[in-house]
N, CA, C and O atoms as CSV, one atom per row, in Angstrom:
chain,resi,resn,atom,element,x,y,z
A,1,MET,N,N,0.849,-1.187,0.000
A,1,MET,CA,C,0.000,0.000,0.000
A,1,MET,C,C,0.891,1.245,0.000
A,1,MET,O,O,1.905,1.287,0.697
A,2,ASN,N,N,0.510,2.256,-0.783
A,2,ASN,CA,C,1.277,3.494,-0.854
A,2,ASN,C,C,1.134,4.283,0.444
A,2,ASN,O,O,0.090,4.263,1.095
A,3,LYS,N,N,2.204,4.972,0.798
A,3,LYS,CA,C,2.156,5.834,1.972
A,3,LYS,C,C,1.368,7.094,1.619
A,3,LYS,O,O,1.612,7.716,0.585
A,4,LEU,N,N,0.440,7.460,2.470
A,4,LEU,CA,C,-0.394,8.623,2.226
A,4,LEU,C,C,0.102,9.800,3.059
A,4,LEU,O,O,0.395,9.659,4.246
A,5,ASP,N,N,0.190,10.966,2.413
A,5,ASP,CA,C,0.526,12.199,3.116
A,5,ASP,C,C,-0.756,12.832,3.618
A,5,ASP,O,O,-1.785,12.802,2.944
A,6,GLU,N,N,-0.683,13.399,4.794
A,6,GLU,CA,C,-1.869,13.947,5.444
A,6,GLU,C,C,-1.574,15.369,5.883
A,6,GLU,O,O,-0.540,15.630,6.497
A,7,ARG,N,N,-2.477,16.290,5.572
A,7,ARG,CA,C,-2.334,17.691,5.990
A,7,ARG,C,C,-3.619,18.139,6.668
A,7,ARG,O,O,-4.714,17.923,6.150
A,8,VAL,N,N,-3.478,18.758,7.818
A,8,VAL,CA,C,-4.625,19.350,8.509
A,8,VAL,C,C,-4.823,20.744,7.931
A,8,VAL,O,O,-3.934,21.591,8.022
A,9,VAL,N,N,-5.983,20.979,7.340
A,9,VAL,CA,C,-6.263,22.252,6.687
A,9,VAL,C,C,-6.825,23.267,7.674
A,9,VAL,O,O,-6.433,24.434,7.664
A,10,HIS,N,N,-7.745,22.820,8.526
A,10,HIS,CA,C,-8.414,23.764,9.409
A,10,HIS,C,C,-8.915,23.039,10.653
A,10,HIS,O,O,-9.372,21.898,10.578
A,11,ILE,N,N,-8.826,23.707,11.787
A,11,ILE,CA,C,-9.419,23.213,13.030
A,11,ILE,C,C,-10.272,24.342,13.600
A,11,ILE,O,O,-9.798,25.466,13.767
A,12,ALA,N,N,-11.528,24.036,13.895
A,12,ALA,CA,C,-12.444,25.046,14.421
A,12,ALA,C,C,-13.022,24.568,15.753
A,12,ALA,O,O,-13.315,23.385,15.925
A,13,ARG,N,N,-13.178,25.493,16.682
A,13,ARG,CA,C,-13.812,25.173,17.957
A,13,ARG,C,C,-15.261,25.618,17.906
A,13,ARG,O,O,-15.553,26.754,17.532
A,14,THR,N,N,-16.158,24.737,18.277
A,14,THR,CA,C,-17.581,25.069,18.317
A,14,THR,C,C,-18.052,24.961,19.762
A,14,THR,O,O,-17.479,24.212,20.553
A,15,ALA,N,N,-19.085,25.700,20.099
A,15,ALA,CA,C,-19.600,25.692,21.465
A,15,ALA,C,C,-21.112,25.490,21.447
A,15,ALA,O,O,-21.828,26.059,20.623
A,16,LYS,N,N,-21.565,24.676,22.366
A,16,LYS,CA,C,-22.994,24.461,22.554
A,16,LYS,C,C,-23.320,24.950,23.966
A,16,LYS,O,O,-22.728,24.482,24.938
A,17,VAL,N,N,-24.246,25.877,24.076
A,17,VAL,CA,C,-24.584,26.450,25.376
A,17,VAL,C,C,-25.666,25.593,26.021
A,17,VAL,O,O,-26.751,25.399,25.474
A,18,LEU,N,N,-25.332,25.095,27.192
A,18,LEU,CA,C,-26.260,24.271,27.959
A,18,LEU,C,C,-26.583,24.961,29.279
A,18,LEU,O,O,-26.081,26.047,29.567
A,19,LYS,N,N,-27.425,24.315,30.072
A,19,LYS,CA,C,-27.829,24.880,31.344
A,19,LYS,C,C,-26.642,25.081,32.293
A,19,LYS,O,O,-26.603,26.054,33.047
A,20,GLY,N,N,-25.694,24.174,32.253
A,20,GLY,CA,C,-24.550,24.256,33.154
A,20,GLY,C,C,-23.380,25.040,32.594
A,20,GLY,O,O,-22.370,25.187,33.284
A,21,GLY,N,N,-23.469,25.544,31.389
A,21,GLY,CA,C,-22.368,26.290,30.790
A,21,GLY,C,C,-22.175,25.913,29.329
A,21,GLY,O,O,-23.088,25.397,28.683
A,22,ARG,N,N,-20.990,26.173,28.821
A,22,ARG,CA,C,-20.696,25.885,27.415
A,22,ARG,C,C,-20.049,24.511,27.289
A,22,ARG,O,O,-19.230,24.121,28.121
A,23,ARG,N,N,-20.421,23.789,26.250
A,23,ARG,CA,C,-19.776,22.516,25.922
A,23,ARG,C,C,-19.026,22.711,24.608
A,23,ARG,O,O,-19.628,23.024,23.582
A,24,PHE,N,N,-17.719,22.526,24.647
A,24,PHE,CA,C,-16.888,22.765,23.476
A,24,PHE,C,C,-16.644,21.468,22.710
A,24,PHE,O,O,-16.506,20.393,23.295
A,25,ALA,N,N,-16.595,21.600,21.391
A,25,ALA,CA,C,-16.239,20.493,20.503
A,25,ALA,C,C,-15.334,21.079,19.413
A,25,ALA,O,O,-15.206,22.296,19.277
A,26,PHE,N,N,-14.719,20.194,18.650
A,26,PHE,CA,C,-13.784,20.635,17.620
A,26,PHE,C,C,-14.117,19.974,16.299
A,26,PHE,O,O,-14.546,18.821,16.251
A,27,ARG,N,N,-13.911,20.735,15.212
A,27,ARG,CA,C,-14.111,20.230,13.849
A,27,ARG,C,C,-12.781,20.368,13.116
A,27,ARG,O,O,-12.154,21.426,13.143
A,28,ALA,N,N,-12.358,19.290,12.462
A,28,ALA,CA,C,-11.089,19.297,11.738
A,28,ALA,C,C,-11.334,18.942,10.274
A,28,ALA,O,O,-12.133,18.058,9.965
A,29,VAL,N,N,-10.636,19.643,9.376
A,29,VAL,CA,C,-10.664,19.345,7.945
A,29,VAL,C,C,-9.272,18.856,7.562
A,29,VAL,O,O,-8.278,19.540,7.804
A,30,VAL,N,N,-9.206,17.655,6.955
A,30,VAL,CA,C,-7.941,17.020,6.617
A,30,VAL,C,C,-7.952,16.647,5.140
A,30,VAL,O,O,-8.961,16.176,4.615
A,31,VAL,N,N,-6.804,16.865,4.467
A,31,VAL,CA,C,-6.622,16.456,3.073
A,31,VAL,C,C,-5.554,15.369,3.058
A,31,VAL,O,O,-4.505,15.509,3.688
A,32,VAL,N,N,-5.827,14.276,2.329
A,32,VAL,CA,C,-4.917,13.141,2.238
A,32,VAL,C,C,-4.600,12.897,0.773
A,32,VAL,O,O,-5.502,12.906,-0.064
A,33,GLY,N,N,-3.307,12.675,0.448
A,33,GLY,CA,C,-2.907,12.392,-0.932
A,33,GLY,C,C,-1.840,11.318,-0.967
A,33,GLY,O,O,-1.100,11.133,-0.001
A,34,ASP,N,N,-1.762,10.601,-2.098
A,34,ASP,CA,C,-0.785,9.518,-2.223
A,34,ASP,C,C,0.426,9.910,-3.069
A,34,ASP,O,O,1.274,9.059,-3.337
A,35,ASN,N,N,0.534,11.163,-3.494
A,35,ASN,CA,C,1.638,11.672,-4.322
A,35,ASN,C,C,1.683,11.027,-5.701
A,35,ASN,O,O,2.689,11.153,-6.399
A,36,HIS,N,N,0.632,10.348,-6.107
A,36,HIS,CA,C,0.573,9.726,-7.428
A,36,HIS,C,C,-0.769,10.003,-8.103
A,36,HIS,O,O,-1.251,9.177,-8.878
A,37,GLY,N,N,-1.372,11.151,-7.820
A,37,GLY,CA,C,-2.572,11.559,-8.527
A,37,GLY,C,C,-3.886,11.255,-7.843
A,37,GLY,O,O,-4.933,11.375,-8.480
A,38,GLN,N,N,-3.887,10.864,-6.568
A,38,GLN,CA,C,-5.143,10.662,-5.857
A,38,GLN,C,C,-5.154,11.530,-4.612
A,38,GLN,O,O,-4.142,11.667,-3.924
A,39,VAL,N,N,-6.303,12.110,-4.332
A,39,VAL,CA,C,-6.439,12.994,-3.180
A,39,VAL,C,C,-7.847,12.836,-2.614
A,39,VAL,O,O,-8.803,12.575,-3.345
A,40,GLY,N,N,-7.953,12.999,-1.300
A,40,GLY,CA,C,-9.250,12.915,-0.636
A,40,GLY,C,C,-9.304,13.917,0.499
A,40,GLY,O,O,-8.271,14.381,0.979
A,41,TYR,N,N,-10.507,14.247,0.923
A,41,TYR,CA,C,-10.671,15.172,2.032
A,41,TYR,C,C,-11.707,14.612,2.996
A,41,TYR,O,O,-12.571,13.828,2.603
A,42,GLY,N,N,-11.621,15.011,4.239
A,42,GLY,CA,C,-12.569,14.552,5.233
A,42,GLY,C,C,-12.752,15.574,6.325
A,42,GLY,O,O,-11.861,16.376,6.605
A,43,VAL,N,N,-13.921,15.538,6.938
A,43,VAL,CA,C,-14.256,16.415,8.055
A,43,VAL,C,C,-14.592,15.527,9.244
A,43,VAL,O,O,-15.389,14.597,9.126
A,44,GLY,N,N,-13.985,15.814,10.384
A,44,GLY,CA,C,-14.260,15.045,11.594
A,44,GLY,C,C,-14.630,15.966,12.737
A,44,GLY,O,O,-14.089,17.064,12.867
A,45,LYS,N,N,-15.569,15.507,13.575
A,45,LYS,CA,C,-16.004,16.298,14.721
A,45,LYS,C,C,-15.886,15.449,15.977
A,45,LYS,O,O,-16.271,14.280,15.985
A,46,ALA,N,N,-15.349,16.048,17.042
A,46,ALA,CA,C,-15.204,15.335,18.307
A,46,ALA,C,C,-15.003,16.336,19.437
A,46,ALA,O,O,-14.890,17.540,19.205
A,47,ARG,N,N,-14.961,15.820,20.666
A,47,ARG,CA,C,-14.766,16.675,21.832
A,47,ARG,C,C,-13.311,17.068,22.020
A,47,ARG,O,O,-13.031,18.077,22.667
A,48,GLU,N,N,-12.365,16.288,21.463
A,48,GLU,CA,C,-10.938,16.607,21.540
A,48,GLU,C,C,-10.373,16.745,20.129
A,48,GLU,O,O,-10.876,16.134,19.186
A,49,VAL,N,N,-9.321,17.558,19.995
A,49,VAL,CA,C,-8.717,17.813,18.688
A,49,VAL,C,C,-8.121,16.546,18.064
A,49,VAL,O,O,-8.385,16.291,16.889
A,50,PRO,N,N,-7.332,15.739,18.785
A,50,PRO,CA,C,-6.744,14.550,18.135
A,50,PRO,C,C,-7.791,13.577,17.607
A,50,PRO,O,O,-7.604,12.963,16.556
A,51,GLU,N,N,-8.882,13.439,18.331
A,51,GLU,CA,C,-9.946,12.542,17.875
A,51,GLU,C,C,-10.634,13.094,16.629
A,51,GLU,O,O,-10.988,12.333,15.729
A,52,ALA,N,N,-10.825,14.409,16.571
A,52,ALA,CA,C,-11.422,15.021,15.381
A,52,ALA,C,C,-10.521,14.853,14.173
A,52,ALA,O,O,-11.009,14.576,13.077
A,53,VAL,N,N,-9.209,15.015,14.350
A,53,VAL,CA,C,-8.259,14.844,13.243
A,53,VAL,C,C,-8.243,13.393,12.779
A,53,VAL,O,O,-8.188,13.134,11.577
A,54,ARG,N,N,-8.289,12.436,13.716
A,54,ARG,CA,C,-8.295,11.017,13.358
A,54,ARG,C,C,-9.538,10.655,12.546
A,54,ARG,O,O,-9.445,9.951,11.541
A,55,LYS,N,N,-10.707,11.143,12.990
A,55,LYS,CA,C,-11.950,10.876,12.259
A,55,LYS,C,C,-11.904,11.477,10.861
A,55,LYS,O,O,-12.315,10.834,9.895
A,56,ALA,N,N,-11.405,12.710,10.746
A,56,ALA,CA,C,-11.315,13.357,9.439
A,56,ALA,C,C,-10.355,12.598,8.533
A,56,ALA,O,O,-10.627,12.433,7.344
A,57,SER,N,N,-9.237,12.135,9.079
A,57,SER,CA,C,-8.266,11.379,8.292
A,57,SER,C,C,-8.855,10.058,7.806
A,57,SER,O,O,-8.641,9.670,6.658
A,58,ASP,N,N,-9.590,9.370,8.663
A,58,ASP,CA,C,-10.233,8.112,8.259
A,58,ASP,C,C,-11.239,8.341,7.133
A,58,ASP,O,O,-11.304,7.560,6.184
A,59,ARG,N,N,-12.016,9.407,7.240
A,59,ARG,CA,C,-12.992,9.703,6.181
A,59,ARG,C,C,-12.304,10.095,4.882
A,59,ARG,O,O,-12.773,9.739,3.801
A,60,ALA,N,N,-11.197,10.825,4.977
A,60,ALA,CA,C,-10.470,11.247,3.775
A,60,ALA,C,C,-9.868,10.039,3.059
A,60,ALA,O,O,-9.845,10.003,1.829
A,61,ARG,N,N,-9.383,9.058,3.806
A,61,ARG,CA,C,-8.795,7.858,3.201
A,61,ARG,C,C,-9.848,7.009,2.495
A,61,ARG,O,O,-9.537,6.303,1.536
A,62,LYS,N,N,-11.094,7.074,2.966
A,62,LYS,CA,C,-12.167,6.302,2.331
A,62,LYS,C,C,-12.649,6.951,1.042
A,62,LYS,O,O,-13.135,6.263,0.144
A,63,ILE,N,N,-12.517,8.275,0.942
A,63,ILE,CA,C,-13.033,9.011,-0.213
A,63,ILE,C,C,-11.857,9.593,-0.982
A,63,ILE,O,O,-11.583,10.789,-0.880
A,64,MET,N,N,-11.166,8.773,-1.740
A,64,MET,CA,C,-10.031,9.222,-2.552
A,64,MET,C,C,-10.508,9.410,-3.990
A,64,MET,O,O,-11.162,8.532,-4.553
A,65,HIS,N,N,-10.178,10.560,-4.582
A,65,HIS,CA,C,-10.566,10.868,-5.949
A,65,HIS,C,C,-9.322,10.941,-6.831
A,65,HIS,O,O,-8.331,11.558,-6.442
A,66,PRO,N,N,-9.356,10.322,-8.012
A,66,PRO,CA,C,-8.203,10.439,-8.917
A,66,PRO,C,C,-8.175,11.816,-9.572
A,66,PRO,O,O,-9.211,12.333,-9.990
A,67,ILE,N,N,-6.992,12.404,-9.660
A,67,ILE,CA,C,-6.785,13.685,-10.327
A,67,ILE,C,C,-5.933,13.387,-11.560
A,67,ILE,O,O,-4.811,12.902,-11.418
A,68,PRO,N,N,-6.434,13.664,-12.761
A,68,PRO,CA,C,-5.636,13.378,-13.960
A,68,PRO,C,C,-4.385,14.252,-13.992
A,68,PRO,O,O,-4.460,15.469,-13.820
A,69,MET,N,N,-3.241,13.621,-14.212
A,69,MET,CA,C,-1.968,14.344,-14.204
A,69,MET,C,C,-1.136,13.942,-15.415
A,69,MET,O,O,-1.151,12.784,-15.831
A,70,VAL,N,N,-0.404,14.911,-15.981
A,70,VAL,CA,C,0.619,14.655,-16.987
A,70,VAL,C,C,1.880,15.302,-16.434
A,70,VAL,O,O,2.022,16.525,-16.461
A,71,GLY,N,N,2.794,14.478,-15.934
A,71,GLY,CA,C,3.952,15.016,-15.231
A,71,GLY,C,C,3.495,15.626,-13.926
A,71,GLY,O,O,2.986,14.925,-13.052
A,72,THR,N,N,3.676,16.939,-13.788
A,72,THR,CA,C,3.236,17.623,-12.567
A,72,THR,C,C,2.135,18.630,-12.840
A,72,THR,O,O,1.907,19.520,-12.020
A,73,THR,N,N,1.451,18.517,-13.960
A,73,THR,CA,C,0.385,19.463,-14.269
A,73,THR,C,C,-0.884,18.715,-14.661
A,73,THR,O,O,-0.847,17.523,-14.966
A,74,ILE,N,N,-1.990,19.419,-14.648
A,74,ILE,CA,C,-3.283,18.854,-15.002
A,74,ILE,C,C,-3.457,19.007,-16.517
A,74,ILE,O,O,-3.292,20.110,-17.038
A,75,PRO,N,N,-3.787,17.922,-17.239
A,75,PRO,CA,C,-3.811,17.998,-18.706
A,75,PRO,C,C,-4.984,18.775,-19.293
A,75,PRO,O,O,-4.918,19.184,-20.452
A,76,HIS,N,N,-6.043,18.990,-18.538
A,76,HIS,CA,C,-7.191,19.729,-19.049
A,76,HIS,C,C,-7.904,20.378,-17.882
A,76,HIS,O,O,-7.676,20.006,-16.730
A,77,ALA,N,N,-8.760,21.338,-18.164
A,77,ALA,CA,C,-9.515,21.990,-17.102
A,77,ALA,C,C,-10.439,20.977,-16.466
A,77,ALA,O,O,-11.076,20.189,-17.165
A,78,ALA,N,N,-10.519,20.990,-15.144
A,78,ALA,CA,C,-11.329,20.001,-14.439
A,78,ALA,C,C,-11.984,20.657,-13.239
A,78,ALA,O,O,-11.399,21.518,-12.582
A,79,ILE,N,N,-13.200,20.236,-12.968
A,79,ILE,CA,C,-13.864,20.622,-11.737
A,79,ILE,C,C,-13.651,19.464,-10.775
A,79,ILE,O,O,-14.156,18.364,-10.998
A,80,ALA,N,N,-12.914,19.707,-9.724
A,80,ALA,CA,C,-12.580,18.642,-8.777
A,80,ALA,C,C,-13.680,18.559,-7.719
A,80,ALA,O,O,-14.841,18.858,-7.997
A,81,ILE,N,N,-13.318,18.165,-6.544
A,81,ILE,CA,C,-14.269,17.981,-5.463
A,81,ILE,C,C,-14.884,19.326,-5.082
A,81,ILE,O,O,-14.180,20.330,-4.977
A,82,SER,N,N,-16.191,19.337,-4.879
A,82,SER,CA,C,-16.929,20.494,-4.415
A,82,SER,C,C,-16.803,21.646,-5.416
A,82,SER,O,O,-17.173,21.473,-6.577
A,83,VAL,N,N,-16.303,22.793,-5.017
A,83,VAL,CA,C,-16.269,23.959,-5.889
A,83,VAL,C,C,-14.860,24.331,-6.315
A,83,VAL,O,O,-14.649,25.434,-6.819
A,84,LEU,N,N,-13.894,23.449,-6.129
A,84,LEU,CA,C,-12.527,23.726,-6.538
A,84,LEU,C,C,-12.391,23.493,-8.037
A,84,LEU,O,O,-12.659,22.394,-8.523
A,85,ALA,N,N,-11.984,24.503,-8.756
A,85,ALA,CA,C,-11.773,24.388,-10.199
A,85,ALA,C,C,-10.276,24.459,-10.471
A,85,ALA,O,O,-9.617,25.427,-10.091
A,86,ALA,N,N,-9.741,23.435,-11.130
A,86,ALA,CA,C,-8.316,23.406,-11.469
A,86,ALA,C,C,-8.184,23.620,-12.971
A,86,ALA,O,O,-8.874,22.970,-13.756
A,87,ARG,N,N,-7.306,24.523,-13.368
A,87,ARG,CA,C,-7.131,24.829,-14.777
A,87,ARG,C,C,-5.720,24.441,-15.226
A,87,ARG,O,O,-4.815,24.254,-14.412
A,88,VAL,N,N,-5.565,24.328,-16.533
A,88,VAL,CA,C,-4.294,23.900,-17.115
A,88,VAL,C,C,-3.249,24.997,-16.966
A,88,VAL,O,O,-3.547,26.180,-17.130
A,89,ALA,N,N,-2.016,24.590,-16.652
A,89,ALA,CA,C,-0.879,25.505,-16.614
A,89,ALA,C,C,0.180,24.949,-17.555
A,89,ALA,O,O,0.080,23.803,-17.994
A,90,SER,N,N,1.173,25.734,-17.862
A,90,SER,CA,C,2.281,25.245,-18.666
A,90,SER,C,C,2.945,24.081,-17.952
A,90,SER,O,O,2.873,23.978,-16.728
A,91,ALA,N,N,3.583,23.216,-18.699
A,91,ALA,CA,C,4.182,22.010,-18.123
A,91,ALA,C,C,5.165,22.365,-17.014
A,91,ALA,O,O,6.101,23.137,-17.223
A,92,GLY,N,N,4.942,21.795,-15.837
A,92,GLY,CA,C,5.842,21.989,-14.712
A,92,GLY,C,C,5.731,23.332,-14.027
A,92,GLY,O,O,6.533,23.624,-13.140
A,93,LEU,N,N,4.783,24.155,-14.396
A,93,LEU,CA,C,4.699,25.496,-13.847
A,93,LEU,C,C,4.167,25.502,-12.418
A,93,LEU,O,O,4.677,26.231,-11.567
A,94,CYS,N,N,3.143,24.691,-12.153
A,94,CYS,CA,C,2.549,24.588,-10.812
A,94,CYS,C,C,2.133,25.961,-10.296
A,94,CYS,O,O,2.274,26.250,-9.108
A,95,ARG,N,N,1.630,26.791,-11.173
A,95,ARG,CA,C,1.308,28.161,-10.813
A,95,ARG,C,C,0.149,28.232,-9.827
A,95,ARG,O,O,0.156,29.082,-8.936
A,96,TYR,N,N,-0.833,27.371,-9.964
A,96,TYR,CA,C,-2.051,27.535,-9.199
A,96,TYR,C,C,-1.872,27.209,-7.731
A,96,TYR,O,O,-2.466,27.876,-6.884
A,97,TRP,N,N,-1.069,26.201,-7.397
A,97,TRP,CA,C,-0.922,25.925,-5.973
A,97,TRP,C,C,-0.044,26.959,-5.294
A,97,TRP,O,O,-0.171,27.161,-4.087
A,98,ARG,N,N,0.853,27.627,-6.032
A,98,ARG,CA,C,1.676,28.667,-5.405
A,98,ARG,C,C,0.855,29.916,-5.116
A,98,ARG,O,O,1.124,30.609,-4.135
A,99,ASN,N,N,-0.135,30.216,-5.940
A,99,ASN,CA,C,-0.949,31.411,-5.751
A,99,ASN,C,C,-2.237,31.138,-4.998
A,99,ASN,O,O,-3.001,32.065,-4.730
A,100,SER,N,N,-2.493,29.890,-4.651
A,100,SER,CA,C,-3.768,29.558,-4.017
A,100,SER,C,C,-3.730,29.879,-2.527
A,100,SER,O,O,-2.664,30.040,-1.932
A,101,GLY,N,N,-4.904,29.965,-1.951
A,101,GLY,CA,C,-5.036,30.276,-0.538
A,101,GLY,C,C,-4.752,29.072,0.343
A,101,GLY,O,O,-4.475,27.979,-0.151
A,102,GLY,N,N,-4.822,29.281,1.641
A,102,GLY,CA,C,-4.442,28.257,2.601
A,102,GLY,C,C,-5.259,26.985,2.558
A,102,GLY,O,O,-4.706,25.903,2.753
A,103,GLY,N,N,-6.564,27.075,2.308
A,103,GLY,CA,C,-7.398,25.883,2.301
A,103,GLY,C,C,-7.274,25.058,1.040
A,103,GLY,O,O,-7.475,23.844,1.075
A,104,VAL,N,N,-6.946,25.693,-0.077
A,104,VAL,CA,C,-6.882,24.997,-1.358
A,104,VAL,C,C,-5.493,24.439,-1.619
A,104,VAL,O,O,-5.355,23.432,-2.315
A,105,ARG,N,N,-4.476,25.064,-1.084
A,105,ARG,CA,C,-3.096,24.677,-1.381
A,105,ARG,C,C,-2.783,23.211,-1.065
A,105,ARG,O,O,-2.195,22.545,-1.916
A,106,PRO,N,N,-3.141,22.662,0.113
A,106,PRO,CA,C,-2.831,21.246,0.349
A,106,PRO,C,C,-3.548,20.321,-0.627
A,106,PRO,O,O,-3.006,19.285,-1.013
A,107,PHE,N,N,-4.749,20.684,-1.024
A,107,PHE,CA,C,-5.498,19.865,-1.972
A,107,PHE,C,C,-4.816,19.812,-3.315
A,107,PHE,O,O,-4.845,18.778,-3.983
A,108,LEU,N,N,-4.196,20.920,-3.732
A,108,LEU,CA,C,-3.511,20.946,-5.032
A,108,LEU,C,C,-2.108,20.359,-4.960
A,108,LEU,O,O,-1.605,19.873,-5.973
A,109,LYS,N,N,-1.459,20.387,-3.805
A,109,LYS,CA,C,-0.086,19.915,-3.691
A,109,LYS,C,C,0.020,18.405,-3.498
A,109,LYS,O,O,0.960,17.792,-4.004
A,110,LEU,N,N,-0.906,17.800,-2.788
A,110,LEU,CA,C,-0.759,16.393,-2.415
A,110,LEU,C,C,-0.846,15.399,-3.553
A,110,LEU,O,O,-0.212,14.350,-3.441
A,111,PRO,N,N,-1.579,15.628,-4.652
A,111,PRO,CA,C,-1.562,14.621,-5.716
A,111,PRO,C,C,-0.252,14.567,-6.473
A,111,PRO,O,O,0.038,13.565,-7.126
A,112,VAL,N,N,0.551,15.628,-6.402
A,112,VAL,CA,C,1.771,15.721,-7.219
A,112,VAL,C,C,2.943,15.203,-6.403
A,112,VAL,O,O,3.159,15.636,-5.271
A,113,TYR,N,N,3.690,14.286,-6.972
A,113,TYR,CA,C,4.849,13.717,-6.288
A,113,TYR,C,C,5.996,14.712,-6.288
A,113,TYR,O,O,6.312,15.302,-7.321
A,114,GLY,N,N,6.613,14.897,-5.146
A,114,GLY,CA,C,7.829,15.694,-5.054
A,114,GLY,C,C,7.618,17.165,-4.809
A,114,GLY,O,O,8.601,17.904,-4.770
A,115,ILE,N,N,6.405,17.640,-4.642
A,115,ILE,CA,C,6.174,19.061,-4.348
A,115,ILE,C,C,5.824,19.168,-2.887
A,115,ILE,O,O,4.896,18.511,-2.416
A,116,SER,N,N,6.565,19.999,-2.157
A,116,SER,CA,C,6.292,20.144,-0.723
A,116,SER,C,C,6.061,21.588,-0.353
A,116,SER,O,O,5.818,21.895,0.814
């Protein structure tokens, strides 16, 4: 089995107000990639951060999507998971992940082998 790289994209604290006070929980978003053109994402919720990250990682490993690659670039415009749109760049340019924001960058970097 290929080794999967895992990146935590976001951790959020949520609060539920009860009669005795606030009850805190955590939500984690994790992106998992195999460095050979497959990537997945998952969201996990739990009372502790490590448990939320573990749940998100397990869900991301179950939902892996293939990303078409030619070398280190995408061969055609593609709509990936959810609302992320990936467009073609010159061969080896990797322009989009360098200019992308914090939440999208791990998703674009993990399918490509050798980019860190």
